[in-house]
N, CA, C and O atoms as a Tripos MOL2 file, in Angstrom:
@<TRIPOS>MOLECULE
protein
  252   251    63     0     0
PROTEIN
NO_CHARGES

@<TRIPOS>ATOM
      1 N          -7.7500   16.6520    4.6070 N.3       1 UNK1
      2 CA         -6.6030   15.7940    4.8280 C.3       1 UNK1
      3 C          -6.7620   14.5430    3.9590 C.2       1 UNK1
      4 O          -7.6260   13.7130    4.2410 O.2       1 UNK1
      5 N          -5.9440   14.3900    2.9070 N.am      2 UNK2
      6 CA         -5.9920   13.1840    2.0780 C.3       2 UNK2
      7 C          -5.5620   11.9550    2.8780 C.2       2 UNK2
      8 O          -4.6310   12.0070    3.6820 O.2       2 UNK2
      9 N          -6.2630   10.8530    2.6350 N.am      3 UNK3
     10 CA         -5.9960    9.5970    3.3440 C.3       3 UNK3
     11 C          -5.9970    8.4690    2.3210 C.2       3 UNK3
     12 O          -7.0020    8.2510    1.6450 O.2       3 UNK3
     13 N          -4.8900    7.7540    2.1990 N.am      4 UNK4
     14 CA         -4.7770    6.6450    1.2460 C.3       4 UNK4
     15 C          -4.6630    5.3320    2.0040 C.2       4 UNK4
     16 O          -3.9010    5.2190    2.9630 O.2       4 UNK4
     17 N          -5.4350    4.3310    1.5590 N.am      5 UNK5
     18 CA         -5.3080    2.9750    2.0980 C.3       5 UNK5
     19 C          -4.7570    2.0920    0.9850 C.2       5 UNK5
     20 O          -5.2520    2.1110   -0.1420 O.2       5 UNK5
     21 N          -3.7370    1.3260    1.3140 N.am      6 UNK6
     22 CA         -3.0750    0.4770    0.3270 C.3       6 UNK6
     23 C          -3.0130   -0.9360    0.8730 C.2       6 UNK6
     24 O          -2.5610   -1.1630    1.9960 O.2       6 UNK6
     25 N          -3.4660   -1.8730    0.0770 N.am      7 UNK7
     26 CA         -3.4350   -3.2860    0.4570 C.3       7 UNK7
     27 C          -2.3170   -3.9720   -0.3240 C.2       7 UNK7
     28 O          -2.2510   -3.8790   -1.5500 O.2       7 UNK7
     29 N          -1.4450   -4.6600    0.4030 N.am      8 UNK8
     30 CA         -0.3200   -5.3770   -0.1890 C.3       8 UNK8
     31 C          -0.2450   -6.7820    0.3770 C.2       8 UNK8
     32 O          -0.6060   -7.0170    1.5300 O.2       8 UNK8
     33 N           0.2230   -7.7100   -0.4350 N.am      9 UNK9
     34 CA          0.5360   -9.0220    0.1080 C.3       9 UNK9
     35 C           1.7150   -8.8780    1.0690 C.2       9 UNK9
     36 O           2.6300   -8.0900    0.8290 O.2       9 UNK9
     37 N           1.6820   -9.6330    2.1410 N.am     10 UNK10
     38 CA          2.7780   -9.6140    3.1050 C.3      10 UNK10
     39 C           4.0990   -9.9250    2.4120 C.2      10 UNK10
     40 O           4.1450  -10.5680    1.3630 O.2      10 UNK10
     41 N           5.1730   -9.4430    3.0420 N.am     11 UNK11
     42 CA          6.4970   -9.8100    2.5530 C.3      11 UNK11
     43 C           7.3300   -8.6370    2.0700 C.2      11 UNK11
     44 O           8.5000   -8.8170    1.7340 O.2      11 UNK11
     45 N           6.7570   -7.4390    2.0250 N.am     12 UNK12
     46 CA          7.5430   -6.2810    1.6070 C.3      12 UNK12
     47 C           8.4930   -5.8850    2.7360 C.2      12 UNK12
     48 O           8.1730   -6.0460    3.9140 O.2      12 UNK12
     49 N           9.6420   -5.3760    2.3690 N.am     13 UNK13
     50 CA         10.6130   -4.9310    3.3690 C.3      13 UNK13
     51 C          10.2000   -3.5570    3.9080 C.2      13 UNK13
     52 O           9.3710   -2.8620    3.3190 O.2      13 UNK13
     53 N          10.7950   -3.1890    5.0360 N.am     14 UNK14
     54 CA         10.5330   -1.8610    5.5930 C.3      14 UNK14
     55 C          10.9600   -0.7790    4.6130 C.2      14 UNK14
     56 O          10.3040    0.2570    4.4960 O.2      14 UNK14
     57 N          12.0470   -1.0180    3.9180 N.am     15 UNK15
     58 CA         12.5300   -0.0460    2.9260 C.3      15 UNK15
     59 C          11.5040    0.1440    1.8090 C.2      15 UNK15
     60 O          11.2500    1.2720    1.3880 O.2      15 UNK15
     61 N          10.9170   -0.9460    1.3290 N.am     16 UNK16
     62 CA          9.8910   -0.8540    0.2920 C.3      16 UNK16
     63 C           8.6580   -0.1080    0.8080 C.2      16 UNK16
     64 O           8.0730    0.7010    0.0870 O.2      16 UNK16
     65 N           8.2730   -0.3760    2.0330 N.am     17 UNK17
     66 CA          7.1080    0.3040    2.6100 C.3      17 UNK17
     67 C           7.3740    1.7970    2.7750 C.2      17 UNK17
     68 O           6.4940    2.6190    2.5210 O.2      17 UNK17
     69 N           8.5750    2.1430    3.1950 N.am     18 UNK18
     70 CA          8.9300    3.5590    3.3140 C.3      18 UNK18
     71 C           8.8430    4.2450    1.9520 C.2      18 UNK18
     72 O           8.3680    5.3750    1.8450 O.2      18 UNK18
     73 N           9.3050    3.5530    0.9210 N.am     19 UNK19
     74 CA          9.2520    4.1210   -0.4310 C.3      19 UNK19
     75 C           7.8040    4.3350   -0.8830 C.2      19 UNK19
     76 O           7.4890    5.3560   -1.4940 O.2      19 UNK19
     77 N           6.9300    3.3830   -0.5850 N.am     20 UNK20
     78 CA          5.5150    3.5340   -0.9350 C.3      20 UNK20
     79 C           4.9320    4.7480   -0.2200 C.2      20 UNK20
     80 O           4.2610    5.5740   -0.8390 O.2      20 UNK20
     81 N           5.1860    4.8560    1.0760 N.am     21 UNK21
     82 CA          4.6570    5.9810    1.8460 C.3      21 UNK21
     83 C           5.1590    7.3050    1.2660 C.2      21 UNK21
     84 O           4.3840    8.2470    1.1020 O.2      21 UNK21
     85 N           6.4370    7.3720    0.9620 N.am     22 UNK22
     86 CA          7.0200    8.6030    0.4250 C.3      22 UNK22
     87 C           6.4030    8.9760   -0.9230 C.2      22 UNK22
     88 O           6.0220   10.1260   -1.1390 O.2      22 UNK22
     89 N           6.3080    8.0060   -1.8180 N.am     23 UNK23
     90 CA          5.8220    8.2960   -3.1670 C.3      23 UNK23
     91 C           4.3280    8.5800   -3.2100 C.2      23 UNK23
     92 O           3.8860    9.4510   -3.9590 O.2      23 UNK23
     93 N           3.5480    7.8610   -2.4200 N.am     24 UNK24
     94 CA          2.1070    8.1180   -2.3670 C.3      24 UNK24
     95 C           1.8500    9.4910   -1.7510 C.2      24 UNK24
     96 O           0.9890   10.2360   -2.2190 O.2      24 UNK24
     97 N           2.5930    9.8190   -0.7090 N.am     25 UNK25
     98 CA          2.4630   11.1320   -0.0910 C.3      25 UNK25
     99 C           2.7680   12.2310   -1.0940 C.2      25 UNK25
    100 O           2.0200   13.2020   -1.2050 O.2      25 UNK25
    101 N           3.8520   12.0810   -1.8160 N.am     26 UNK26
    102 CA          4.2390   13.0830   -2.8230 C.3      26 UNK26
    103 C           3.1580   13.2190   -3.8990 C.2      26 UNK26
    104 O           2.7920   14.3320   -4.2770 O.2      26 UNK26
    105 N           2.6530   12.0910   -4.3860 N.am     27 UNK27
    106 CA          1.6400   12.1220   -5.4470 C.3      27 UNK27
    107 C           0.3550   12.8060   -4.9740 C.2      27 UNK27
    108 O          -0.2030   13.6330   -5.6950 O.2      27 UNK27
    109 N          -0.1120   12.4720   -3.7880 N.am     28 UNK28
    110 CA         -1.3320   13.0980   -3.2720 C.3      28 UNK28
    111 C          -1.1210   14.5820   -3.0140 C.2      28 UNK28
    112 O          -1.9950   15.3990   -3.3080 O.2      28 UNK28
    113 N           0.0080   14.9220   -2.4800 N.am     29 UNK29
    114 CA          0.3100   16.3200   -2.2190 C.3      29 UNK29
    115 C           0.2630   17.1220   -3.5130 C.2      29 UNK29
    116 O          -0.3470   18.1910   -3.5590 O.2      29 UNK29
    117 N           0.8990   16.6160   -4.5570 N.am     30 UNK30
    118 CA          0.9130   17.3010   -5.8490 C.3      30 UNK30
    119 C          -0.4690   17.3270   -6.4950 C.2      30 UNK30
    120 O          -0.8680   18.3450   -7.0600 O.2      30 UNK30
    121 N          -1.1990   16.2230   -6.4160 N.am     31 UNK31
    122 CA         -2.4840   16.1140   -7.1050 C.3      31 UNK31
    123 C          -3.5670   17.0060   -6.5090 C.2      31 UNK31
    124 O          -4.3700   17.5790   -7.2450 O.2      31 UNK31
    125 N          -3.5960   17.1280   -5.1920 N.am     32 UNK32
    126 CA         -4.6840   17.8810   -4.5570 C.3      32 UNK32
    127 C          -4.2030   19.1510   -3.8660 C.2      32 UNK32
    128 O          -5.0070   19.8810   -3.2840 O.2      32 UNK32
    129 N          -2.9100   19.4210   -3.9230 N.am     33 UNK33
    130 CA         -2.3840   20.6400   -3.3420 C.3      33 UNK33
    131 C          -2.3610   20.6630   -1.8260 C.2      33 UNK33
    132 O          -2.3430   21.7320   -1.2150 O.2      33 UNK33
    133 N          -2.3610   19.4900   -1.2200 N.am     34 UNK34
    134 CA         -2.3140   19.4080    0.2390 C.3      34 UNK34
    135 C          -0.8620   19.3870    0.7080 C.2      34 UNK34
    136 O          -0.0090   18.7880    0.0530 O.2      34 UNK34
    137 N          -0.5800   20.0280    1.8220 N.am     35 UNK35
    138 CA          0.7750   19.9220    2.3730 C.3      35 UNK35
    139 C           1.0910   18.4620    2.7240 C.2      35 UNK35
    140 O           0.2210   17.7200    3.1800 O.2      35 UNK35
    141 N           2.3270   18.0730    2.5070 N.am     36 UNK36
    142 CA          2.7290   16.6950    2.8140 C.3      36 UNK36
    143 C           2.3790   16.3070    4.2460 C.2      36 UNK36
    144 O           2.0320   15.1580    4.5180 O.2      36 UNK36
    145 N           2.4720   17.2660    5.1530 N.am     37 UNK37
    146 CA          2.2150   17.0000    6.5670 C.3      37 UNK37
    147 C           0.7640   16.6060    6.8270 C.2      37 UNK37
    148 O           0.4540   16.0490    7.8800 O.2      37 UNK37
    149 N          -0.1150   16.8850    5.8910 N.am     38 UNK38
    150 CA         -1.5350   16.5620    6.0540 C.3      38 UNK38
    151 C          -1.9230   15.2370    5.3960 C.2      38 UNK38
    152 O          -3.0510   14.7730    5.5680 O.2      38 UNK38
    153 N          -1.0190   14.6320    4.6580 N.am     39 UNK39
    154 CA         -1.3140   13.3770    3.9520 C.3      39 UNK39
    155 C          -1.0910   12.1980    4.8900 C.2      39 UNK39
    156 O          -0.0890   12.1350    5.6030 O.2      39 UNK39
    157 N          -2.0420   11.2630    4.8780 N.am     40 UNK40
    158 CA         -1.9440   10.0450    5.6840 C.3      40 UNK40
    159 C          -1.9550    8.8270    4.7580 C.2      40 UNK40
    160 O          -2.7350    8.7690    3.8070 O.2      40 UNK40
    161 N          -1.0930    7.8650    5.0410 N.am     41 UNK41
    162 CA         -1.0230    6.6220    4.2620 C.3      41 UNK41
    163 C          -1.1170    5.4590    5.2390 C.2      41 UNK41
    164 O          -0.3770    5.3980    6.2210 O.2      41 UNK41
    165 N          -2.0300    4.5400    4.9610 N.am     42 UNK42
    166 CA         -2.2170    3.3690    5.8050 C.3      42 UNK42
    167 C          -2.0600    2.1350    4.9240 C.2      42 UNK42
    168 O          -2.8180    1.9450    3.9730 O.2      42 UNK42
    169 N          -1.0760    1.3000    5.2420 N.am     43 UNK43
    170 CA         -0.8510    0.0780    4.4760 C.3      43 UNK43
    171 C          -1.3450   -1.1260    5.2580 C.2      43 UNK43
    172 O          -1.1100   -1.2550    6.4600 O.2      43 UNK43
    173 N          -2.0300   -1.9920    4.5510 N.am     44 UNK44
    174 CA         -2.5300   -3.2330    5.1250 C.3      44 UNK44
    175 C          -1.6940   -4.3790    4.5420 C.2      44 UNK44
    176 O          -1.6810   -4.5780    3.3270 O.2      44 UNK44
    177 N          -1.0130   -5.1180    5.3850 N.am     45 UNK45
    178 CA         -0.3190   -6.3260    4.9450 C.3      45 UNK45
    179 C          -1.3070   -7.4820    5.0190 C.2      45 UNK45
    180 O          -1.8100   -7.8120    6.0920 O.2      45 UNK45
    181 N          -1.5760   -8.0850    3.8890 N.am     46 UNK46
    182 CA         -2.5590   -9.1590    3.8210 C.3      46 UNK46
    183 C          -1.8350  -10.4860    3.6160 C.2      46 UNK46
    184 O          -1.0240  -10.6050    2.6980 O.2      46 UNK46
    185 N          -2.1140  -11.4850    4.4530 N.am     47 UNK47
    186 CA         -1.5080  -12.8060    4.2440 C.3      47 UNK47
    187 C          -1.9090  -13.3660    2.8770 C.2      47 UNK47
    188 O          -3.0320  -13.1630    2.4160 O.2      47 UNK47
    189 N          -0.9740  -14.0720    2.2380 N.am     48 UNK48
    190 CA         -1.2700  -14.6090    0.9060 C.3      48 UNK48
    191 C          -2.3960  -15.6470    0.9220 C.2      48 UNK48
    192 O          -2.9710  -15.9530   -0.1230 O.2      48 UNK48
    193 N          -2.7090  -16.1840    2.0900 N.am     49 UNK49
    194 CA         -3.8350  -17.1140    2.1910 C.3      49 UNK49
    195 C          -5.1670  -16.3830    2.1830 C.2      49 UNK49
    196 O          -6.2110  -16.9980    1.9660 O.2      49 UNK49
    197 N          -5.1390  -15.0660    2.4210 N.am     50 UNK50
    198 CA         -6.3680  -14.2650    2.4670 C.3      50 UNK50
    199 C          -6.5650  -13.4320    1.2070 C.2      50 UNK50
    200 O          -7.4360  -12.5620    1.1780 O.2      50 UNK50
    201 N          -5.7850  -13.6780    0.1800 N.am     51 UNK51
    202 CA         -5.8450  -12.8890   -1.0540 C.3      51 UNK51
    203 C          -6.1330  -13.8530   -2.2010 C.2      51 UNK51
    204 O          -5.3730  -14.7940   -2.4330 O.2      51 UNK51
    205 N          -7.2220  -13.6200   -2.9100 N.am     52 UNK52
    206 CA         -7.5860  -14.4950   -4.0210 C.3      52 UNK52
    207 C          -7.3650  -13.8460   -5.3600 C.2      52 UNK52
    208 O          -7.6180  -12.6540   -5.5350 O.2      52 UNK52
    209 N          -6.8890  -14.6350   -6.3130 N.am     53 UNK53
    210 CA         -6.6730  -14.1720   -7.6750 C.3      53 UNK53
    211 C          -7.2600  -15.2240   -8.5990 C.2      53 UNK53
    212 O          -6.7790  -16.3560   -8.6450 O.2      53 UNK53
    213 N          -8.2870  -14.8570   -9.3250 N.am     54 UNK54
    214 CA         -8.9070  -15.7890  -10.2570 C.3      54 UNK54
    215 C          -9.4500  -17.0450   -9.6010 C.2      54 UNK54
    216 O          -9.4260  -18.1200  -10.2000 O.2      54 UNK54
    217 N          -9.9400  -16.9170   -8.3750 N.am     55 UNK55
    218 CA        -10.5380  -18.0490   -7.6810 C.3      55 UNK55
    219 C          -9.5530  -18.9330   -6.9400 C.2      55 UNK55
    220 O          -9.9240  -19.9920   -6.4340 O.2      55 UNK55
    221 N          -8.2940  -18.5060   -6.8710 N.am     56 UNK56
    222 CA         -7.2520  -19.2880   -6.2160 C.3      56 UNK56
    223 C          -6.5220  -18.3700   -5.2410 C.2      56 UNK56
    224 O          -6.3250  -17.1890   -5.5290 O.2      56 UNK56
    225 N          -6.1220  -18.9060   -4.0910 N.am     57 UNK57
    226 CA         -5.3860  -18.0610   -3.1380 C.3      57 UNK57
    227 C          -3.9980  -17.7300   -3.7140 C.2      57 UNK57
    228 O          -3.4160  -18.4980   -4.4790 O.2      57 UNK57
    229 N          -3.5000  -16.5600   -3.3140 N.am     58 UNK58
    230 CA         -2.1730  -16.1510   -3.7550 C.3      58 UNK58
    231 C          -1.1150  -17.1580   -3.3030 C.2      58 UNK58
    232 O          -0.1230  -17.3750   -3.9990 O.2      58 UNK58
    233 N          -1.3270  -17.7680   -2.1410 N.am     59 UNK59
    234 CA         -0.3770  -18.7810   -1.6570 C.3      59 UNK59
    235 C          -0.3190  -19.9600   -2.6200 C.2      59 UNK59
    236 O           0.7600  -20.4320   -2.9790 O.2      59 UNK59
    237 N          -1.5030  -20.4310   -3.0350 N.am     60 UNK60
    238 CA         -1.5330  -21.5700   -3.9620 C.3      60 UNK60
    239 C          -0.9360  -21.2140   -5.3240 C.2      60 UNK60
    240 O          -0.4840  -22.0890   -6.0620 O.2      60 UNK60
    241 N          -0.9390  -19.9260   -5.6430 N.am     61 UNK61
    242 CA         -0.3350  -19.4840   -6.9020 C.3      61 UNK61
    243 C           1.1710  -19.2210   -6.7650 C.2      61 UNK61
    244 O           1.8460  -18.8880   -7.7390 O.2      61 UNK61
    245 N           1.6790  -19.3760   -5.5420 N.am     62 UNK62
    246 CA          3.1140  -19.1760   -5.3170 C.3      62 UNK62
    247 C           3.5020  -17.7220   -5.1830 C.2      62 UNK62
    248 O           4.6450  -17.3490   -5.4470 O.2      62 UNK62
    249 N           2.5530  -16.9010   -4.7740 N.am     63 UNK63
    250 CA          2.8540  -15.4600   -4.6230 C.3      63 UNK63
    251 C           3.0390  -15.0870   -3.1860 C.2      63 UNK63
    252 O           3.2960  -13.9230   -2.8790 O.2      63 UNK63
@<TRIPOS>BOND
     1     1     2 1
     2     2     3 1
     3     3     4 2
     4     3     5 am
     5     5     6 1
     6     6     7 1
     7     7     8 2
     8     7     9 am
     9     9    10 1
    10    10    11 1
    11    11    12 2
    12    11    13 am
    13    13    14 1
    14    14    15 1
    15    15    16 2
    16    15    17 am
    17    17    18 1
    18    18    19 1
    19    19    20 2
    20    19    21 am
    21    21    22 1
    22    22    23 1
    23    23    24 2
    24    23    25 am
    25    25    26 1
    26    26    27 1
    27    27    28 2
    28    27    29 am
    29    29    30 1
    30    30    31 1
    31    31    32 2
    32    31    33 am
    33    33    34 1
    34    34    35 1
    35    35    36 2
    36    35    37 am
    37    37    38 1
    38    38    39 1
    39    39    40 2
    40    39    41 am
    41    41    42 1
    42    42    43 1
    43    43    44 2
    44    43    45 am
    45    45    46 1
    46    46    47 1
    47    47    48 2
    48    47    49 am
    49    49    50 1
    50    50    51 1
    51    51    52 2
    52    51    53 am
    53    53    54 1
    54    54    55 1
    55    55    56 2
    56    55    57 am
    57    57    58 1
    58    58    59 1
    59    59    60 2
    60    59    61 am
    61    61    62 1
    62    62    63 1
    63    63    64 2
    64    63    65 am
    65    65    66 1
    66    66    67 1
    67    67    68 2
    68    67    69 am
    69    69    70 1
    70    70    71 1
    71    71    72 2
    72    71    73 am
    73    73    74 1
    74    74    75 1
    75    75    76 2
    76    75    77 am
    77    77    78 1
    78    78    79 1
    79    79    80 2
    80    79    81 am
    81    81    82 1
    82    82    83 1
    83    83    84 2
    84    83    85 am
    85    85    86 1
    86    86    87 1
    87    87    88 2
    88    87    89 am
    89    89    90 1
    90    90    91 1
    91    91    92 2
    92    91    93 am
    93    93    94 1
    94    94    95 1
    95    95    96 2
    96    95    97 am
    97    97    98 1
    98    98    99 1
    99    99   100 2
   100    99   101 am
   101   101   102 1
   102   102   103 1
   103   103   104 2
   104   103   105 am
   105   105   106 1
   106   106   107 1
   107   107   108 2
   108   107   109 am
   109   109   110 1
   110   110   111 1
   111   111   112 2
   112   111   113 am
   113   113   114 1
   114   114   115 1
   115   115   116 2
   116   115   117 am
   117   117   118 1
   118   118   119 1
   119   119   120 2
   120   119   121 am
   121   121   122 1
   122   122   123 1
   123   123   124 2
   124   123   125 am
   125   125   126 1
   126   126   127 1
   127   127   128 2
   128   127   129 am
   129   129   130 1
   130   130   131 1
   131   131   132 2
   132   131   133 am
   133   133   134 1
   134   134   135 1
   135   135   136 2
   136   135   137 am
   137   137   138 1
   138   138   139 1
   139   139   140 2
   140   139   141 am
   141   141   142 1
   142   142   143 1
   143   143   144 2
   144   143   145 am
   145   145   146 1
   146   146   147 1
   147   147   148 2
   148   147   149 am
   149   149   150 1
   150   150   151 1
   151   151   152 2
   152   151   153 am
   153   153   154 1
   154   154   155 1
   155   155   156 2
   156   155   157 am
   157   157   158 1
   158   158   159 1
   159   159   160 2
   160   159   161 am
   161   161   162 1
   162   162   163 1
   163   163   164 2
   164   163   165 am
   165   165   166 1
   166   166   167 1
   167   167   168 2
   168   167   169 am
   169   169   170 1
   170   170   171 1
   171   171   172 2
   172   171   173 am
   173   173   174 1
   174   174   175 1
   175   175   176 2
   176   175   177 am
   177   177   178 1
   178   178   179 1
   179   179   180 2
   180   179   181 am
   181   181   182 1
   182   182   183 1
   183   183   184 2
   184   183   185 am
   185   185   186 1
   186   186   187 1
   187   187   188 2
   188   187   189 am
   189   189   190 1
   190   190   191 1
   191   191   192 2
   192   191   193 am
   193   193   194 1
   194   194   195 1
   195   195   196 2
   196   195   197 am
   197   197   198 1
   198   198   199 1
   199   199   200 2
   200   199   201 am
   201   201   202 1
   202   202   203 1
   203   203   204 2
   204   203   205 am
   205   205   206 1
   206   206   207 1
   207   207   208 2
   208   207   209 am
   209   209   210 1
   210   210   211 1
   211   211   212 2
   212   211   213 am
   213   213   214 1
   214   214   215 1
   215   215   216 2
   216   215   217 am
   217   217   218 1
   218   218   219 1
   219   219   220 2
   220   219   221 am
   221   221   222 1
   222   222   223 1
   223   223   224 2
   224   223   225 am
   225   225   226 1
   226   226   227 1
   227   227   228 2
   228   227   229 am
   229   229   230 1
   230   230   231 1
   231   231   232 2
   232   231   233 am
   233   233   234 1
   234   234   235 1
   235   235   236 2
   236   235   237 am
   237   237   238 1
   238   238   239 1
   239   239   240 2
   240   239   241 am
   241   241   242 1
   242   242   243 1
   243   243   244 2
   244   243   245 am
   245   245   246 1
   246   246   247 1
   247   247   248 2
   248   247   249 am
   249   249   250 1
   250   250   251 1
   251   251   252 2
@<TRIPOS>SUBSTRUCTURE
     1 UNK1         2 RESIDUE 1 A UNK
     2 UNK2         6 RESIDUE 1 A UNK
     3 UNK3        10 RESIDUE 1 A UNK
     4 UNK4        14 RESIDUE 1 A UNK
     5 UNK5        18 RESIDUE 1 A UNK
     6 UNK6        22 RESIDUE 1 A UNK
     7 UNK7        26 RESIDUE 1 A UNK
     8 UNK8        30 RESIDUE 1 A UNK
     9 UNK9        34 RESIDUE 1 A UNK
    10 UNK10       38 RESIDUE 1 A UNK
    11 UNK11       42 RESIDUE 1 A UNK
    12 UNK12       46 RESIDUE 1 A UNK
    13 UNK13       50 RESIDUE 1 A UNK
    14 UNK14       54 RESIDUE 1 A UNK
    15 UNK15       58 RESIDUE 1 A UNK
    16 UNK16       62 RESIDUE 1 A UNK
    17 UNK17       66 RESIDUE 1 A UNK
    18 UNK18       70 RESIDUE 1 A UNK
    19 UNK19       74 RESIDUE 1 A UNK
    20 UNK20       78 RESIDUE 1 A UNK
    21 UNK21       82 RESIDUE 1 A UNK
    22 UNK22       86 RESIDUE 1 A UNK
    23 UNK23       90 RESIDUE 1 A UNK
    24 UNK24       94 RESIDUE 1 A UNK
    25 UNK25       98 RESIDUE 1 A UNK
    26 UNK26      102 RESIDUE 1 A UNK
    27 UNK27      106 RESIDUE 1 A UNK
    28 UNK28      110 RESIDUE 1 A UNK
    29 UNK29      114 RESIDUE 1 A UNK
    30 UNK30      118 RESIDUE 1 A UNK
    31 UNK31      122 RESIDUE 1 A UNK
    32 UNK32      126 RESIDUE 1 A UNK
    33 UNK33      130 RESIDUE 1 A UNK
    34 UNK34      134 RESIDUE 1 A UNK
    35 UNK35      138 RESIDUE 1 A UNK
    36 UNK36      142 RESIDUE 1 A UNK
    37 UNK37      146 RESIDUE 1 A UNK
    38 UNK38      150 RESIDUE 1 A UNK
    39 UNK39      154 RESIDUE 1 A UNK
    40 UNK40      158 RESIDUE 1 A UNK
    41 UNK41      162 RESIDUE 1 A UNK
    42 UNK42      166 RESIDUE 1 A UNK
    43 UNK43      170 RESIDUE 1 A UNK
    44 UNK44      174 RESIDUE 1 A UNK
    45 UNK45      178 RESIDUE 1 A UNK
    46 UNK46      182 RESIDUE 1 A UNK
    47 UNK47      186 RESIDUE 1 A UNK
    48 UNK48      190 RESIDUE 1 A UNK
    49 UNK49      194 RESIDUE 1 A UNK
    50 UNK50      198 RESIDUE 1 A UNK
    51 UNK51      202 RESIDUE 1 A UNK
    52 UNK52      206 RESIDUE 1 A UNK
    53 UNK53      210 RESIDUE 1 A UNK
    54 UNK54      214 RESIDUE 1 A UNK
    55 UNK55      218 RESIDUE 1 A UNK
    56 UNK56      222 RESIDUE 1 A UNK
    57 UNK57      226 RESIDUE 1 A UNK
    58 UNK58      230 RESIDUE 1 A UNK
    59 UNK59      234 RESIDUE 1 A UNK
    60 UNK60      238 RESIDUE 1 A UNK
    61 UNK61      242 RESIDUE 1 A UNK
    62 UNK62      246 RESIDUE 1 A UNK
    63 UNK63      250 RESIDUE 1 A UNK
């Protein structure tokens, strides 16, 4: 059973998250030959204060 974990900065819409789940599921299914029903996708919404880019928080960078 393929299992994908995806980390995203908070703020994505439900529609965007559904699209990620659909596309990642399709890609894994095609790549490893697993039935879509066996693919699991887990998304982590990370606050921009907890995400660093180049030594600066994403919040301080305006992301």
